[in-house]
N, C-alpha and C positions, 0 to 999 in steps of 0.2 A: 475364208476362201477365196481365191483370188478371182478376178473377174475372169480368167482364160478357165481357171479349173471349173467354175459354175459354167461356161459356156460349153465345155468338154463334156461334162456331164449331163448338160441338157440334150446335147446332141445324142449321146447314148441313149439317154430315155426315150426320145424321140424315135429311137432306130426302132426300140421294142413296140412301140405304140402301134397300135393298129389305126387309128383317126387322128389322134394329136394329144396333147399334153395342155393344162392349164398353169400358166404361171405361178398363180398363188399355191395351187396344190405342190408344186415343184419346192417353191422358197420353204412350207412348211415340212415338208419331206426331208429337206437338206439343213433345214434350223438355220437359213439365213435370211436376213432381210429381205423383203419382196424388192425393192428397188435394186438391190444386186443381180435379180434374178433378169430385170427389167434392163438394165444394164448391158447383161449378156445378150439377150435379144437385140438390142439396136447394134451392139458389135457385130453381131453376124448377120444381121442384116444389111450393114454397110460391106460385107464380103462379097456380096450378090446375091444370086436367088439360091442359099442353102437351105432357107427356111422361111416360111410365110407367116406372117402374125395378125391377127386381126384383134383389135381393142374392144374388150367388153367391159360392161359396169354392170355391177350387182348391188342390192341394198339388203343391210340385215341387222339387227338391234342389238346393240352391246351395252352391257350396264357400266354407267359412271362409276367415278370414286366412291362418291357416297352410295350409290346403288350396290357397288360391291360390300360396302361396310354392313351394309343393312342385309345383304344375303346371309353376310357370317353370323352378325350380332343380333339380327332382328330389328323391325321399322322402330322408328322412333316412339309411336304411339304405343306398339307392345312392350317396348322397355321402360316406358312410364307405367303402364300398368302393373308390369314385374316389381317396381321399385316402390311399389306403394303396399306396406304392411296391413295387415288387420287393423289394427291401432289408427291407420290413418298417417300422412305425411302433410306436414306445414307446405302450405302453398311456395313460400319465399324458399325452402329447404329444395322444393323441386325445380325449381327455376333455375338453381345454381347448378344443375346437371347438365352435360353438354346437349344432351337431347331434349332437355325439360321442355322449353318454350314451344318448339315445334309440335314435340311428342303429346304436351297439355292440349294442345288446341284440335291436333287430329283426334285424342283419346276421347275430348269431349264432344266433338262432333258424332263419334261411333257410338256415344252415350256408353264407356266403358267407365267410366270415373264420374263422380260428383262432388261438388265443392260445396263444404259447409262453411257458411261465413258468418255464420252466428257463434261459430268456435271461439271461447274467450282466448285463447292463445292466438287468435287471428285465423283467417280462411283455412281451412284443412281441407286436404284432398284424400276422399274414399272411394275405395272400388265398389262401383256400381251393379255388377255381375261377378259371377265366380270365376269364368275362366273364358277365355277369347281364342279365336283362330286368326293368325298373322298370315292374312290373304297377300299382303304386300310382300313379302319375303317370299313365300309361296310361288308368285308369279314370278320375282326376278330368276329363284333357282331354276324355273323353267327356263326361262330366257339364257342362263348360264351354262344349263344342259344343252343348248342349241333347240329347245323345243319352243321356240317363241310363235309359232304357228298355232299354238295350243291355246293362244290368247285372242282376244277378240281386238280389232283397232282402236276401238274406244277403251279397253283395258291400256293397252300400249301409249296410247295419247296420254292417259291420266298419268301414269308413271314418267311419261317425259316431260310433262307440267310439273312435277315434282322434280325433275331433273335428275330422276333416278335412272332412265334409260336415254339412249340417243342412237338417231338412225345413222349410220356410218355406209356412205358409197364406195364400194370396192373397185377399182378399176384393173383389170387384168387382161393378159394378152392369150389369146388362144391360138397355139402354136402348131404349125403343121409341116411337113416335111416340103421343102423346093424343089424346082425342075433339077436343080444342081445340087442337091443333097448329098452330104458327106459326112462322115464323122471327124475327118482330119480336117482341121484350121490350118488353110494355107495363106499366110500373111500376104495381102496383095502390095504390089510397088506402088509408091505414090510419086515417084517420078523417074523420068529417063536421064539415065546418066551417059557421060562421053565412052566409059567403059563398057556399059550394056552394048552400045550402037559399035564398038570396034569388035568386039568379041561375038556379037550375033547373039547375044543371049537374052536379048530383049523379047526374040521371038517366042521363047518357051514361057517367059513370065507372064502372069497375072497382073495387069495394073487397076488400080482402084478409079473408080469411073471420077469424073470432075462433078462437082456439084455447081451447077453454074448459078442456082439461086440462092447460094449462101450469102451473106452480108460481108462486105469487106473490114477488114482491122480499123477501126475507127483512128483517125489521125491524133497524134499526140501534140495538141495544140492547144490555145486559149479559145474559151467559148463566149460567145456574146449572149446578154441577158435576153429574155424573150420581148421586152420593153424596148430594146435597142434595137432589134430584130426588125418591128412592126413600124418602130420609128424611122427606119430605113426607108421601108417602103411607102409610108406616107410621105416623106420627103421627095421621094423620087416622083410620086404622083402630082406634086405642088410643081416641081419642075418641069414635068411633061406639059402641064397646062399655062408654063411662060410665068409662073411666080418666082420673085427673088424671096432668098431667106433674111428675116432681119436678125438682128443681133439678139442673142438671149442669156444674157452673162450677168445681167442686172437684178440681182435677186430682190433687194431693197428698194423700194420706190415709196416718193412722197405722198400725201393724202392728194396735194394738188393735180398730180399726173393720174394717180389712181381714181379719183372721185369728183373733182371740182371741174378739171377739163372734160371730163365725161358726162358733165350735168347731172351728176348725181345728187338729190335733194340733200339739203345739211340733215333733215331728220331720217334720211334712209338707213332702215336697218343694216346694211354692210358697213356703216360708218361705226357703229357699235362695238365697243371691244369685246363683247362674246361673240362677234362673228369676224373678226378681224386682228390681226397680231399687230402691235405697234411697238416701237423700240423705245427705250427710257434714254439711251445714250447712242447717238444724238436725238434728242427728243423733237427737235425742229429742224425743218429744211429752208434754205436761203436763196440755192442757186436756181433762180427761173428769169426767163427774158421777162424783163419787168411790164413792156409796152403788152405782152401777150395776157400775162398774169390780170392785168388792169382792165381788157376787155371782158376775159371771162367773168372778174369779180362784178362788172357792170351787166352782164347779161344775168347773172345770177339774181342781182339786186333790183334792175330797173327794167331787164327785157332787153327789147330794141334791138333783137339780132338782126335785122334788115337794114341797119344803118351802114354802110361801105366804110370799112377800116381800113388802116395801114397795111399792106400786104406783109403778110409773115412769109410767105414763099415768094422770093423774086420771080419765079417763071414756074407755072405749072405744067406737068407732064402727065400723061394717064399712067398709072403704075398697077401694080399687082403684087401684094407682100402677103409673106406666111411666116408663123414661127410656132416653134413646138416648146414649150419652156415650163419650167416648175412653178406651181403654185402653192400659196402655203396660207392655209386658214384655221381657224380655232374649232376643232371639230371633233366630237367625242368617236373614239376609233370604234367599229365592229366590221363584220364581213366585206360591206360595201363602201365604208368611207375611212378615209384618212385624211391627217393633218396636213400632206404633202400630195400631190400630185401632178399630172402633166396636163396642160390646157393647150389645144391646137388650135390655131386662129388663120382664117384666111381673111384679107382684106382687098378689096379691088376700088380704086377710086378713077371716074372718067367723068366726060361730059355726058349728062341727059340719061345716066342709067335708072332704071325703074324696079320695081319690084318683080316685074317678069325676068330682067336680067339676074335678079338675085336666084330667083327660081331655076333660071335655065343653068347658072353656074353651079347650083348645088346640085342639079340633075347628074351634072358631068362628072363633077367630084364622086360623088355616091356611087355612081356606076362605075367608076375606075377602083373604087372599094369592093366591089361585087355585090351593093345593095342597091336594086333597082325599084324596089314598091316603097315608094316616097308618099307622105301625106302633110301638110302644113298645117297648123293651127295658130291662129293669131294670138299672140302672148304681149306682155307689157314689160319692156326694158326701159330705164330712164335715159337712156343715150341714144335709141334708136325709135324711130316711127316711120312707116310700121314695122312691127316685129313678129316673128313668126318662129315657133317651135318645130322641129322637124322630127317625122314620126316614121319608123319602117317596119314593115311586116316581119317579125320573127317566126321565122318556120319551125324553129324546136319548141318554142313556148305558145304557138300558133295565137298570138297577139300582136297586136302595135305596142311598140317601144319609143321612148324618145332617146333619139341618138344625137340631137344638135340644138342648137340656138343660132337665132340669126334675127337680120333687120337691115335697114337702111339708116344712117346716122342721121340726126336731128341737124336742122340746119344750125340751133343755138350752138351747136358743137364745133359744127365745121367752119361758118363765118368768123369767128373770132381768130380762127387762124390764117385768115386771108386768102382762103380759097375761093376762085369765083363763084358768085351765086348761081351759074348754071353747072356747077360739080357736083355729085352726089358719090358717096361711099358707101357700098354694100361691104358686109362682113357675116361671118358664122363662127362658130366654135364648137368643139368638143372634146371629149376625153381621149386619152390614150389608153389609158388602163383598162376601160372597159371593153374595146374591140380587142386588145390583146388576151384579155381572159375569155370572150368568146372562141377566139381564134384556139386557144390552149387548152379549153376546158377547165379553167380554173374557176372555182365558184368562193373563194376568199380571197380578198384583195390583199391581205395581210400575207399570204404565202406567194404572192407577185412581189411586193415591194416590202423593204423594213426587215428587222431583225430576226423575223421568223422565217425568213426565205431559205429552203434548201437547196444548197449549192448544187445537189445533184440533180435538180429540175434544171438548173442551169446546162448544166453538162449533158441531160437526154434530151432536151426539146430541141426539134429539128428546125431547121431555116423556115421560117413562114412565108408562105407565099398568099398573097391575098385573091380571091376568087373575084377574076374580071371577067 
């Protein structure tokens, strides 16, 4: 039966009804799926005030597939009891039956059967009583007949626990006549045409009202990955704060720039192969400013960072830099860790910078991210002193969580570069993936990056705007 036919039948029934009709009862009497009746209700509602429909919900108990089988053939335990002859049955033979394992356990619990473990042919099952009453089947038959109210809640829940019953919620519409009720369906016009205007026929026609709350058609275009959307927001914040973006296309770097120039001790765990990826070809790097390399070597081996060096910078000017780059590490993959991720870094170099300047810039930066509740905790980094971990109060988790790391670069690191002695460098870093996962409600990082990414997620995720 088509939607139009169902709608017309519904209107005729409603005309004869004193107060109203129920959509489930209508679908049952017509022998059609309930969703077809629901579709007819919504179509009639779209035509104006022809009908009024109130959504209602009710619960009832239904037999599961296994429950229907038991109602027809008997419970597993009853069938086990019936399968045991007077001379007994070998336990191994009983367990071969489809209902044997579950039925044996229940029948033993009911003390309907007993096991003779001393039997020479192996354990043998015998009936422990002459007859039984299959109450499980009887209860299920009551439910099947629509008499579930005769059972106590405890009995229903026991059958539900055995997955023989399920409680089903049914949503239906209570349909009544509207102010403009009619059994005749008049199609409403959806647009005003030049012909209607010229002939004046528009005065006699009924037009379908516009739904100004409806969503527009999604544009047929490419879609940015959520990481790229949040990255754009981060980049805009840095630019607003007067930062310059550093090049971020050098994925492979030597240990000299990664560790030595950052004053990482030779025995630091990050230098081990279990924490860092190393290349076999080329295995060594040779392209360094030799005078700078020598100064770094001297600081590592002898100290003496206060000695004035040949200037690496011809002329220093205060700068603010940032980068959003890919980072690679030797990591076991799980819901919160990947072998590659994005690192967001901010660096400020100027005369006389202090820890207070670092805290002030961090407050400004995180406030623009919508994070205002900050705490700082002393930490250790080989290349900064002092160092601070940055924590923010997470309203959802109701606790303080780490959102970044920061510090003031050590003079041992700066002076070999030839920076003036009264120049300080403050810096901080955080992940791009963590705030993106929070903003988009993603719990598993592998659903955000990598081969498990659902492209539909990229299509569906709207533009992200950070709270500020």
